[in-house]
TORKOL-4160 file (C-alpha; in steps of 0.2 Angstrom, whole numbers, padded with zeros to 4 digits, m for minus):
427
<pt num="1" X="m0070" Y="0134" Z="1250"/>
<pt num="2" X="m0074" Y="0125" Z="1236"/>
<pt num="3" X="m0066" Y="0108" Z="1236"/>
<pt num="4" X="m0057" Y="0104" Z="1219"/>
<pt num="5" X="m0058" Y="0084" Z="1215"/>
<pt num="6" X="m0049" Y="0076" Z="1201"/>
<pt num="7" X="m0058" Y="0060" Z="1202"/>
<pt num="8" X="m0074" Y="0067" Z="1202"/>
<pt num="9" X="m0071" Y="0077" Z="1188"/>
<pt num="10" X="m0073" Y="0098" Z="1197"/>
<pt num="11" X="m0061" Y="0107" Z="1191"/>
<pt num="12" X="m0059" Y="0124" Z="1187"/>
<pt num="13" X="m0062" Y="0124" Z="1170"/>
<pt num="14" X="m0077" Y="0111" Z="1168"/>
<pt num="15" X="m0089" Y="0119" Z="1156"/>
<pt num="16" X="m0103" Y="0116" Z="1144"/>
<pt num="17" X="m0089" Y="0120" Z="1130"/>
<pt num="18" X="m0072" Y="0109" Z="1138"/>
<pt num="19" X="m0086" Y="0093" Z="1141"/>
<pt num="20" X="m0090" Y="0096" Z="1122"/>
<pt num="21" X="m0070" Y="0095" Z="1116"/>
<pt num="22" X="m0071" Y="0078" Z="1132"/>
<pt num="23" X="m0084" Y="0070" Z="1124"/>
<pt num="24" X="m0078" Y="0073" Z="1107"/>
<pt num="25" X="m0062" Y="0066" Z="1115"/>
<pt num="26" X="m0069" Y="0054" Z="1123"/>
<pt num="27" X="m0080" Y="0046" Z="1107"/>
<pt num="28" X="m0061" Y="0045" Z="1097"/>
<pt num="29" X="m0051" Y="0037" Z="1109"/>
<pt num="30" X="m0056" Y="0022" Z="1106"/>
<pt num="31" X="m0049" Y="0020" Z="1089"/>
<pt num="32" X="m0034" Y="0031" Z="1092"/>
<pt num="33" X="m0022" Y="0014" Z="1101"/>
<pt num="34" X="m0015" Y="0023" Z="1113"/>
<pt num="35" X="m0007" Y="0019" Z="1128"/>
<pt num="36" X="m0019" Y="0021" Z="1143"/>
<pt num="37" X="m0005" Y="0034" Z="1152"/>
<pt num="38" X="m0005" Y="0043" Z="1136"/>
<pt num="39" X="m0026" Y="0045" Z="1134"/>
<pt num="40" X="m0026" Y="0050" Z="1153"/>
<pt num="41" X="m0012" Y="0063" Z="1151"/>
<pt num="42" X="m0020" Y="0071" Z="1136"/>
<pt num="43" X="m0039" Y="0070" Z="1144"/>
<pt num="44" X="m0031" Y="0089" Z="1153"/>
<pt num="45" X="m0023" Y="0101" Z="1150"/>
<pt num="46" X="m0005" Y="0106" Z="1153"/>
<pt num="47" X="m0004" Y="0124" Z="1161"/>
<pt num="48" X="m0022" Y="0134" Z="1164"/>
<pt num="49" X="m0014" Y="0155" Z="1169"/>
<pt num="50" X="m0029" Y="0168" Z="1177"/>
<pt num="51" X="m0023" Y="0184" Z="1177"/>
<pt num="52" X="m0030" Y="0201" Z="1182"/>
<pt num="53" X="m0027" Y="0215" Z="1168"/>
<pt num="54" X="m0030" Y="0234" Z="1178"/>
<pt num="55" X="m0032" Y="0247" Z="1166"/>
<pt num="56" X="m0037" Y="0265" Z="1167"/>
<pt num="57" X="m0050" Y="0271" Z="1153"/>
<pt num="58" X="m0052" Y="0284" Z="1146"/>
<pt num="59" X="m0066" Y="0292" Z="1159"/>
<pt num="60" X="m0050" Y="0291" Z="1172"/>
<pt num="61" X="m0059" Y="0276" Z="1180"/>
<pt num="62" X="m0049" Y="0261" Z="1186"/>
<pt num="63" X="m0057" Y="0243" Z="1179"/>
<pt num="64" X="m0048" Y="0225" Z="1180"/>
<pt num="65" X="m0049" Y="0211" Z="1170"/>
<pt num="66" X="m0048" Y="0194" Z="1171"/>
<pt num="67" X="m0037" Y="0186" Z="1157"/>
<pt num="68" X="m0035" Y="0168" Z="1154"/>
<pt num="69" X="m0021" Y="0157" Z="1144"/>
<pt num="70" X="m0023" Y="0139" Z="1145"/>
<pt num="71" X="m0010" Y="0127" Z="1136"/>
<pt num="72" X="m0014" Y="0110" Z="1133"/>
<pt num="73" X="0003" Y="0101" Z="1127"/>
<pt num="74" X="0018" Y="0104" Z="1122"/>
<pt num="75" X="0025" Y="0086" Z="1117"/>
<pt num="76" X="0025" Y="0091" Z="1101"/>
<pt num="77" X="0031" Y="0109" Z="1104"/>
<pt num="78" X="0029" Y="0127" Z="1109"/>
<pt num="79" X="0012" Y="0128" Z="1111"/>
<pt num="80" X="0001" Y="0139" Z="1098"/>
<pt num="81" X="m0018" Y="0148" Z="1098"/>
<pt num="82" X="m0028" Y="0164" Z="1098"/>
<pt num="83" X="m0032" Y="0177" Z="1110"/>
<pt num="84" X="m0047" Y="0183" Z="1109"/>
<pt num="85" X="m0059" Y="0197" Z="1117"/>
<pt num="86" X="m0077" Y="0193" Z="1121"/>
<pt num="87" X="m0088" Y="0194" Z="1136"/>
<pt num="88" X="m0089" Y="0177" Z="1139"/>
<pt num="89" X="m0071" Y="0173" Z="1138"/>
<pt num="90" X="m0068" Y="0161" Z="1152"/>
<pt num="91" X="m0056" Y="0146" Z="1159"/>
<pt num="92" X="m0067" Y="0134" Z="1154"/>
<pt num="93" X="m0070" Y="0140" Z="1135"/>
<pt num="94" X="m0049" Y="0143" Z="1130"/>
<pt num="95" X="m0047" Y="0126" Z="1137"/>
<pt num="96" X="m0058" Y="0117" Z="1127"/>
<pt num="97" X="m0053" Y="0128" Z="1113"/>
<pt num="98" X="m0033" Y="0124" Z="1117"/>
<pt num="99" X="m0037" Y="0104" Z="1116"/>
<pt num="100" X="m0045" Y="0105" Z="1099"/>
<pt num="101" X="m0030" Y="0115" Z="1094"/>
<pt num="102" X="m0018" Y="0101" Z="1100"/>
<pt num="103" X="m0027" Y="0091" Z="1088"/>
<pt num="104" X="m0027" Y="0101" Z="1073"/>
<pt num="105" X="m0010" Y="0105" Z="1075"/>
<pt num="106" X="m0004" Y="0087" Z="1078"/>
<pt num="107" X="m0014" Y="0084" Z="1060"/>
<pt num="108" X="m0009" Y="0096" Z="1049"/>
<pt num="109" X="0009" Y="0089" Z="1058"/>
<pt num="110" X="0014" Y="0106" Z="1063"/>
<pt num="111" X="0024" Y="0105" Z="1078"/>
<pt num="112" X="0014" Y="0111" Z="1088"/>
<pt num="113" X="0003" Y="0111" Z="1104"/>
<pt num="114" X="m0011" Y="0120" Z="1107"/>
<pt num="115" X="m0015" Y="0135" Z="1116"/>
<pt num="116" X="m0028" Y="0147" Z="1119"/>
<pt num="117" X="m0031" Y="0165" Z="1128"/>
<pt num="118" X="m0041" Y="0180" Z="1131"/>
<pt num="119" X="m0049" Y="0196" Z="1140"/>
<pt num="120" X="m0064" Y="0194" Z="1147"/>
<pt num="121" X="m0071" Y="0214" Z="1143"/>
<pt num="122" X="m0083" Y="0220" Z="1128"/>
<pt num="123" X="m0073" Y="0226" Z="1113"/>
<pt num="124" X="m0084" Y="0236" Z="1104"/>
<pt num="125" X="m0088" Y="0247" Z="1121"/>
<pt num="126" X="m0070" Y="0252" Z="1123"/>
<pt num="127" X="m0060" Y="0265" Z="1113"/>
<pt num="128" X="m0045" Y="0258" Z="1101"/>
<pt num="129" X="m0031" Y="0267" Z="1117"/>
<pt num="130" X="m0043" Y="0255" Z="1129"/>
<pt num="131" X="m0039" Y="0240" Z="1120"/>
<pt num="132" X="m0023" Y="0244" Z="1119"/>
<pt num="133" X="m0018" Y="0248" Z="1135"/>
<pt num="134" X="m0029" Y="0231" Z="1140"/>
<pt num="135" X="m0017" Y="0220" Z="1129"/>
<pt num="136" X="m0001" Y="0229" Z="1132"/>
<pt num="137" X="m0004" Y="0225" Z="1150"/>
<pt num="138" X="m0013" Y="0207" Z="1147"/>
<pt num="139" X="0005" Y="0203" Z="1138"/>
<pt num="140" X="0015" Y="0209" Z="1151"/>
<pt num="141" X="0005" Y="0198" Z="1163"/>
<pt num="142" X="0008" Y="0180" Z="1152"/>
<pt num="143" X="0027" Y="0185" Z="1148"/>
<pt num="144" X="0031" Y="0171" Z="1163"/>
<pt num="145" X="0024" Y="0157" Z="1148"/>
<pt num="146" X="0024" Y="0165" Z="1132"/>
<pt num="147" X="0039" Y="0163" Z="1119"/>
<pt num="148" X="0046" Y="0161" Z="1102"/>
<pt num="149" X="0050" Y="0143" Z="1108"/>
<pt num="150" X="0037" Y="0143" Z="1124"/>
<pt num="151" X="0018" Y="0148" Z="1118"/>
<pt num="152" X="0016" Y="0158" Z="1102"/>
<pt num="153" X="0000" Y="0168" Z="1102"/>
<pt num="154" X="m0010" Y="0175" Z="1087"/>
<pt num="155" X="m0027" Y="0184" Z="1082"/>
<pt num="156" X="m0046" Y="0176" Z="1086"/>
<pt num="157" X="m0061" Y="0183" Z="1089"/>
<pt num="158" X="m0060" Y="0207" Z="1091"/>
<pt num="159" X="m0042" Y="0205" Z="1090"/>
<pt num="160" X="m0032" Y="0209" Z="1074"/>
<pt num="161" X="m0015" Y="0214" Z="1066"/>
<pt num="162" X="m0014" Y="0230" Z="1078"/>
<pt num="163" X="m0018" Y="0217" Z="1092"/>
<pt num="164" X="m0004" Y="0207" Z="1089"/>
<pt num="165" X="0007" Y="0224" Z="1083"/>
<pt num="166" X="0006" Y="0227" Z="1104"/>
<pt num="167" X="0010" Y="0212" Z="1108"/>
<pt num="168" X="0024" Y="0210" Z="1100"/>
<pt num="169" X="0030" Y="0227" Z="1103"/>
<pt num="170" X="0029" Y="0227" Z="1122"/>
<pt num="171" X="0037" Y="0209" Z="1122"/>
<pt num="172" X="0052" Y="0215" Z="1111"/>
<pt num="173" X="0056" Y="0228" Z="1124"/>
<pt num="174" X="0055" Y="0219" Z="1138"/>
<pt num="175" X="0069" Y="0207" Z="1129"/>
<pt num="176" X="0076" Y="0224" Z="1121"/>
<pt num="177" X="0078" Y="0217" Z="1104"/>
<pt num="178" X="0066" Y="0212" Z="1089"/>
<pt num="179" X="0058" Y="0198" Z="1092"/>
<pt num="180" X="0044" Y="0196" Z="1079"/>
<pt num="181" X="0041" Y="0178" Z="1081"/>
<pt num="182" X="0034" Y="0178" Z="1099"/>
<pt num="183" X="0017" Y="0181" Z="1088"/>
<pt num="184" X="0009" Y="0179" Z="1071"/>
<pt num="185" X="m0004" Y="0187" Z="1062"/>
<pt num="186" X="0006" Y="0203" Z="1062"/>
<pt num="187" X="0007" Y="0217" Z="1051"/>
<pt num="188" X="0019" Y="0210" Z="1035"/>
<pt num="189" X="0031" Y="0229" Z="1040"/>
<pt num="190" X="0036" Y="0220" Z="1056"/>
<pt num="191" X="0038" Y="0201" Z="1051"/>
<pt num="192" X="0020" Y="0196" Z="1046"/>
<pt num="193" X="0017" Y="0185" Z="1033"/>
<pt num="194" X="0008" Y="0189" Z="1016"/>
<pt num="195" X="m0009" Y="0178" Z="1013"/>
<pt num="196" X="m0011" Y="0176" Z="1031"/>
<pt num="197" X="m0026" Y="0186" Z="1034"/>
<pt num="198" X="m0035" Y="0177" Z="1019"/>
<pt num="199" X="m0028" Y="0158" Z="1025"/>
<pt num="200" X="m0042" Y="0153" Z="1036"/>
<pt num="201" X="m0057" Y="0156" Z="1027"/>
<pt num="202" X="m0048" Y="0153" Z="1009"/>
<pt num="203" X="m0044" Y="0134" Z="1020"/>
<pt num="204" X="m0061" Y="0132" Z="1023"/>
<pt num="205" X="m0064" Y="0132" Z="1005"/>
<pt num="206" X="m0051" Y="0122" Z="0999"/>
<pt num="207" X="m0057" Y="0109" Z="1012"/>
<pt num="208" X="m0076" Y="0110" Z="1003"/>
<pt num="209" X="m0069" Y="0111" Z="0986"/>
<pt num="210" X="m0058" Y="0094" Z="0993"/>
<pt num="211" X="m0076" Y="0087" Z="0998"/>
<pt num="212" X="m0084" Y="0092" Z="0984"/>
<pt num="213" X="m0072" Y="0082" Z="0974"/>
<pt num="214" X="m0073" Y="0065" Z="0985"/>
<pt num="215" X="m0094" Y="0070" Z="0984"/>
<pt num="216" X="m0094" Y="0070" Z="0961"/>
<pt num="217" X="m0101" Y="0089" Z="0965"/>
<pt num="218" X="m0096" Y="0102" Z="0954"/>
<pt num="219" X="m0094" Y="0119" Z="0969"/>
<pt num="220" X="m0098" Y="0132" Z="0956"/>
<pt num="221" X="m0116" Y="0123" Z="0956"/>
<pt num="222" X="m0117" Y="0123" Z="0975"/>
<pt num="223" X="m0130" Y="0133" Z="0984"/>
<pt num="224" X="m0121" Y="0140" Z="1000"/>
<pt num="225" X="m0127" Y="0151" Z="1015"/>
<pt num="226" X="m0110" Y="0159" Z="1027"/>
<pt num="227" X="m0114" Y="0162" Z="1045"/>
<pt num="228" X="m0103" Y="0173" Z="1049"/>
<pt num="229" X="m0096" Y="0189" Z="1037"/>
<pt num="230" X="m0079" Y="0193" Z="1045"/>
<pt num="231" X="m0060" Y="0186" Z="1046"/>
<pt num="232" X="m0066" Y="0171" Z="1042"/>
<pt num="233" X="m0083" Y="0171" Z="1034"/>
<pt num="234" X="m0082" Y="0184" Z="1022"/>
<pt num="235" X="m0064" Y="0177" Z="1015"/>
<pt num="236" X="m0075" Y="0159" Z="1013"/>
<pt num="237" X="m0090" Y="0170" Z="1005"/>
<pt num="238" X="m0075" Y="0180" Z="0992"/>
<pt num="239" X="m0070" Y="0164" Z="0987"/>
<pt num="240" X="m0085" Y="0153" Z="0985"/>
<pt num="241" X="m0089" Y="0167" Z="0976"/>
<pt num="242" X="m0076" Y="0169" Z="0966"/>
<pt num="243" X="m0077" Y="0152" Z="0960"/>
<pt num="244" X="m0093" Y="0152" Z="0954"/>
<pt num="245" X="m0104" Y="0147" Z="0967"/>
<pt num="246" X="m0121" Y="0156" Z="0973"/>
<pt num="247" X="m0119" Y="0161" Z="0989"/>
<pt num="248" X="m0138" Y="0166" Z="0995"/>
<pt num="249" X="m0136" Y="0172" Z="1012"/>
<pt num="250" X="m0121" Y="0178" Z="1026"/>
<pt num="251" X="m0124" Y="0185" Z="1045"/>
<pt num="252" X="m0112" Y="0196" Z="1055"/>
<pt num="253" X="m0117" Y="0200" Z="1073"/>
<pt num="254" X="m0131" Y="0211" Z="1067"/>
<pt num="255" X="m0142" Y="0198" Z="1059"/>
<pt num="256" X="m0143" Y="0191" Z="1039"/>
<pt num="257" X="m0148" Y="0194" Z="1021"/>
<pt num="258" X="m0153" Y="0182" Z="1009"/>
<pt num="259" X="m0156" Y="0180" Z="0991"/>
<pt num="260" X="m0160" Y="0163" Z="0982"/>
<pt num="261" X="m0152" Y="0175" Z="0966"/>
<pt num="262" X="m0137" Y="0174" Z="0974"/>
<pt num="263" X="m0129" Y="0191" Z="0984"/>
<pt num="264" X="m0116" Y="0203" Z="0977"/>
<pt num="265" X="m0099" Y="0198" Z="0989"/>
<pt num="266" X="m0088" Y="0212" Z="0984"/>
<pt num="267" X="m0104" Y="0225" Z="0987"/>
<pt num="268" X="m0110" Y="0217" Z="1005"/>
<pt num="269" X="m0088" Y="0221" Z="1010"/>
<pt num="270" X="m0090" Y="0236" Z="1002"/>
<pt num="271" X="m0105" Y="0239" Z="1012"/>
<pt num="272" X="m0097" Y="0232" Z="1028"/>
<pt num="273" X="m0083" Y="0243" Z="1026"/>
<pt num="274" X="m0091" Y="0258" Z="1026"/>
<pt num="275" X="m0103" Y="0254" Z="1041"/>
<pt num="276" X="m0094" Y="0243" Z="1049"/>
<pt num="277" X="m0108" Y="0228" Z="1050"/>
<pt num="278" X="m0122" Y="0223" Z="1039"/>
<pt num="279" X="m0134" Y="0231" Z="1048"/>
<pt num="280" X="m0147" Y="0244" Z="1036"/>
<pt num="281" X="m0142" Y="0234" Z="1020"/>
<pt num="282" X="m0158" Y="0228" Z="1013"/>
<pt num="283" X="m0152" Y="0235" Z="0991"/>
<pt num="284" X="m0162" Y="0217" Z="0983"/>
<pt num="285" X="m0160" Y="0206" Z="0999"/>
<pt num="286" X="m0172" Y="0201" Z="1013"/>
<pt num="287" X="m0167" Y="0204" Z="1030"/>
<pt num="288" X="m0167" Y="0187" Z="1040"/>
<pt num="289" X="m0158" Y="0182" Z="1057"/>
<pt num="290" X="m0145" Y="0171" Z="1063"/>
<pt num="291" X="m0157" Y="0160" Z="1069"/>
<pt num="292" X="m0165" Y="0157" Z="1053"/>
<pt num="293" X="m0151" Y="0155" Z="1041"/>
<pt num="294" X="m0143" Y="0142" Z="1049"/>
<pt num="295" X="m0163" Y="0133" Z="1045"/>
<pt num="296" X="m0160" Y="0139" Z="1026"/>
<pt num="297" X="m0164" Y="0126" Z="1014"/>
<pt num="298" X="m0144" Y="0126" Z="1006"/>
<pt num="299" X="m0129" Y="0114" Z="1001"/>
<pt num="300" X="m0116" Y="0121" Z="1010"/>
<pt num="301" X="m0117" Y="0128" Z="1026"/>
<pt num="302" X="m0104" Y="0135" Z="1033"/>
<pt num="303" X="m0102" Y="0140" Z="1052"/>
<pt num="304" X="m0089" Y="0153" Z="1056"/>
<pt num="305" X="m0096" Y="0163" Z="1069"/>
<pt num="306" X="m0095" Y="0156" Z="1085"/>
<pt num="307" X="m0095" Y="0140" Z="1095"/>
<pt num="308" X="m0111" Y="0132" Z="1100"/>
<pt num="309" X="m0121" Y="0137" Z="1084"/>
<pt num="310" X="m0131" Y="0119" Z="1078"/>
<pt num="311" X="m0135" Y="0111" Z="1097"/>
<pt num="312" X="m0148" Y="0096" Z="1098"/>
<pt num="313" X="m0163" Y="0110" Z="1098"/>
<pt num="314" X="m0159" Y="0117" Z="1080"/>
<pt num="315" X="m0149" Y="0103" Z="1072"/>
<pt num="316" X="m0167" Y="0094" Z="1066"/>
<pt num="317" X="m0170" Y="0111" Z="1057"/>
<pt num="318" X="m0154" Y="0110" Z="1046"/>
<pt num="319" X="m0157" Y="0109" Z="1027"/>
<pt num="320" X="m0139" Y="0107" Z="1024"/>
<pt num="321" X="m0131" Y="0094" Z="1012"/>
<pt num="322" X="m0114" Y="0099" Z="1021"/>
<pt num="323" X="m0108" Y="0109" Z="1036"/>
<pt num="324" X="m0090" Y="0115" Z="1034"/>
<pt num="325" X="m0083" Y="0121" Z="1051"/>
<pt num="326" X="m0077" Y="0138" Z="1049"/>
<pt num="327" X="m0078" Y="0144" Z="1068"/>
<pt num="328" X="m0070" Y="0131" Z="1081"/>
<pt num="329" X="m0083" Y="0121" Z="1091"/>
<pt num="330" X="m0099" Y="0128" Z="1080"/>
<pt num="331" X="m0109" Y="0112" Z="1082"/>
<pt num="332" X="m0114" Y="0103" Z="1102"/>
<pt num="333" X="m0110" Y="0083" Z="1103"/>
<pt num="334" X="m0131" Y="0081" Z="1102"/>
<pt num="335" X="m0130" Y="0092" Z="1085"/>
<pt num="336" X="m0116" Y="0078" Z="1079"/>
<pt num="337" X="m0129" Y="0063" Z="1082"/>
<pt num="338" X="m0143" Y="0071" Z="1073"/>
<pt num="339" X="m0133" Y="0077" Z="1057"/>
<pt num="340" X="m0125" Y="0060" Z="1056"/>
<pt num="341" X="m0143" Y="0051" Z="1057"/>
<pt num="342" X="m0150" Y="0062" Z="1042"/>
<pt num="343" X="m0137" Y="0061" Z="1033"/>
<pt num="344" X="m0128" Y="0076" Z="1030"/>
<pt num="345" X="m0112" Y="0079" Z="1030"/>
<pt num="346" X="m0099" Y="0088" Z="1043"/>
<pt num="347" X="m0083" Y="0094" Z="1038"/>
<pt num="348" X="m0074" Y="0099" Z="1055"/>
<pt num="349" X="m0066" Y="0112" Z="1063"/>
<pt num="350" X="m0052" Y="0103" Z="1064"/>
<pt num="351" X="m0047" Y="0100" Z="1047"/>
<pt num="352" X="m0057" Y="0112" Z="1042"/>
<pt num="353" X="m0053" Y="0128" Z="1048"/>
<pt num="354" X="m0035" Y="0123" Z="1049"/>
<pt num="355" X="m0029" Y="0135" Z="1037"/>
<pt num="356" X="m0023" Y="0148" Z="1050"/>
<pt num="357" X="m0013" Y="0138" Z="1059"/>
<pt num="358" X="m0003" Y="0131" Z="1046"/>
<pt num="359" X="m0001" Y="0149" Z="1038"/>
<pt num="360" X="0003" Y="0155" Z="1055"/>
<pt num="361" X="0017" Y="0142" Z="1056"/>
<pt num="362" X="0024" Y="0149" Z="1039"/>
<pt num="363" X="0023" Y="0167" Z="1047"/>
<pt num="364" X="0033" Y="0158" Z="1061"/>
<pt num="365" X="0046" Y="0148" Z="1049"/>
<pt num="366" X="0048" Y="0165" Z="1042"/>
<pt num="367" X="0053" Y="0175" Z="1056"/>
<pt num="368" X="0065" Y="0162" Z="1062"/>
<pt num="369" X="0075" Y="0161" Z="1047"/>
<pt num="370" X="0072" Y="0179" Z="1039"/>
<pt num="371" X="0067" Y="0171" Z="1022"/>
<pt num="372" X="0051" Y="0177" Z="1017"/>
<pt num="373" X="0039" Y="0169" Z="1004"/>
<pt num="374" X="0026" Y="0176" Z="0992"/>
<pt num="375" X="0007" Y="0174" Z="0991"/>
<pt num="376" X="0007" Y="0161" Z="0977"/>
<pt num="377" X="0022" Y="0150" Z="0988"/>
<pt num="378" X="0012" Y="0151" Z="1001"/>
<pt num="379" X="m0003" Y="0146" Z="0997"/>
<pt num="380" X="0003" Y="0131" Z="0985"/>
<pt num="381" X="0010" Y="0127" Z="1003"/>
<pt num="382" X="m0008" Y="0128" Z="1010"/>
<pt num="383" X="m0016" Y="0119" Z="0999"/>
<pt num="384" X="m0004" Y="0103" Z="0998"/>
<pt num="385" X="m0006" Y="0105" Z="1019"/>
<pt num="386" X="m0024" Y="0103" Z="1020"/>
<pt num="387" X="m0026" Y="0092" Z="1002"/>
<pt num="388" X="m0013" Y="0080" Z="1012"/>
<pt num="389" X="m0022" Y="0079" Z="1030"/>
<pt num="390" X="m0041" Y="0078" Z="1022"/>
<pt num="391" X="m0035" Y="0064" Z="1013"/>
<pt num="392" X="m0031" Y="0054" Z="1027"/>
<pt num="393" X="m0044" Y="0058" Z="1039"/>
<pt num="394" X="m0056" Y="0053" Z="1021"/>
<pt num="395" X="m0046" Y="0036" Z="1020"/>
<pt num="396" X="m0048" Y="0033" Z="1039"/>
<pt num="397" X="m0065" Y="0039" Z="1041"/>
<pt num="398" X="m0069" Y="0024" Z="1025"/>
<pt num="399" X="m0060" Y="0011" Z="1031"/>
<pt num="400" X="m0064" Y="0011" Z="1052"/>
<pt num="401" X="m0083" Y="0019" Z="1047"/>
<pt num="402" X="m0081" Y="0033" Z="1056"/>
<pt num="403" X="m0088" Y="0051" Z="1056"/>
<pt num="404" X="m0075" Y="0064" Z="1047"/>
<pt num="405" X="m0075" Y="0074" Z="1062"/>
<pt num="406" X="m0071" Y="0057" Z="1074"/>
<pt num="407" X="m0056" Y="0054" Z="1060"/>
<pt num="408" X="m0047" Y="0070" Z="1062"/>
<pt num="409" X="m0049" Y="0066" Z="1079"/>
<pt num="410" X="m0040" Y="0051" Z="1080"/>
<pt num="411" X="m0027" Y="0054" Z="1067"/>
<pt num="412" X="m0021" Y="0071" Z="1078"/>
<pt num="413" X="m0022" Y="0060" Z="1094"/>
<pt num="414" X="m0012" Y="0048" Z="1086"/>
<pt num="415" X="0001" Y="0059" Z="1080"/>
<pt num="416" X="0003" Y="0068" Z="1098"/>
<pt num="417" X="0001" Y="0049" Z="1109"/>
<pt num="418" X="0015" Y="0043" Z="1097"/>
<pt num="419" X="0026" Y="0056" Z="1102"/>
<pt num="420" X="0023" Y="0056" Z="1122"/>
<pt num="421" X="0024" Y="0037" Z="1120"/>
<pt num="422" X="0042" Y="0040" Z="1113"/>
<pt num="423" X="0046" Y="0056" Z="1124"/>
<pt num="424" X="0036" Y="0046" Z="1141"/>
<pt num="425" X="0032" Y="0057" Z="1158"/>
<pt num="426" X="0045" Y="0066" Z="1168"/>
<pt num="427" X="0050" Y="0062" Z="1180"/>
């Protein structure tokens, strides 16, 4: 048996990604001015659940998939966070992402703590029916810890509106009545919110616009590269293109395409809708790898794929002036230091990709009140919320000489810390 000792840090969620989240927290902590008991409590998630998800596949064979849900903090309210289906999902990954979600919600002043969950599987190898079985059984296993006032899941990697509809239906069937507020990011027909699908990607560009204004840049004159062409990167690329910026490269799991003259983003979206990915697209573009894409010369590099993309190994070869983190944790601690030394500004994930959870909050509020807003109203509310958070982070960065990441974390930690100081620790 493995001995688990908190004194030596050998905890089950201890992984490289969790250590990255913890290292960022420790770097920000000296500037946050919180009590030691607050600092110590927030180093650890409140609850970590590991479940097994038995599913009979279409072949007739039974397979048991591991599933996870980590709730980092309930100090400010119920926890909030995505559910991902991926072959590399681990408890440690979920713990790291849950911690980042806590700071993100607090920074945006949403009444939530952070959570994250997922099932370790290869969704591209599964049929729609198999994914539905996994979702419904996983939801059933989570019933003791999720609920509109406990923990509210949302889509993440390889999950979508349909996944959330299955989760909502499974939960509702157990309760005996419809509970749309149990999840966010679901179809509009069952209580979803307009603009939720676009919110994260659109929010990335809202933050980029704010940064351009502070830097006295004209966004329409910038060359942009977008890693990831899915729910976040695809929307961000469209928003940048619509605002006149020149998007010179994009990529997805199949690789990337590059054109110095700028890409026709609507045509690329139409191609992906028909073929499922960018694979095979060669009209007027050069094919490049995801690794090459990160090293292209550009003004703004949007990281909207997954964690740990810019590392100590390749940060010295990044040729962007600004990096916008549309994904969670795409830049390692080592890379942060290298980029800072090179004068490359990083717009951190806890601020830049907070559009999704903000509009998820709007969806939850609308479901609870059974009163719904239109697209223009939601987009305007999101712009105000992100703008307020950006200005607070930028101001704190200038006042205390901090990176934008540390400033964003400090602002989030202070919000949670203040609430924990007021509430105390039970008993």
